[in-house]
C-alpha positions, 0 to 999 in steps of 0.5 A, spaced: 509 223 526 510 218 532 506 212 533 508 211 540 504 212 546 511 212 551 513 218 554 519 222 551 521 224 557 525 218 559 529 219 553 530 226 553 533 225 560 538 220 558 540 224 552 541 229 557 545 225 562 549 222 556 550 229 552 553 232 559 559 228 560 558 229 567 554 227 573 549 232 575 544 233 581 536 232 581 536 240 581 540 241 575 536 236 571 530 238 573 532 246 571 535 244 565 530 240 562 524 244 565 521 238 569 518 239 576 523 236 581 518 230 582 518 228 575 526 228 575 526 224 581 521 219 578 525 219 571 532 218 574 529 212 579 526 208 573 532 209 569 537 207 574 532 201 575 532 199 567 541 200 567 541 196 573 537 190 570 541 191 563 547 190 567 545 184 571 543 181 564 535 181 565 534 185 559 538 185 553 537 189 546 534 183 542 528 182 547 526 189 546 520 191 542 521 196 536 
């Protein structure tokens, strides 16, 4: 049983992007993961922001809570 209150949606989306091995459109992501286009857009935007923060060194693995 999972104790986290965080949504699984970002993790599912990130996993999908990693496993697909190629870029996908927002429509493809929404269709494949059974999300609305709005949800897909919000999640992709959040992943992009987190990636940019990580590549700039603003966040690292050691600063994340378990």
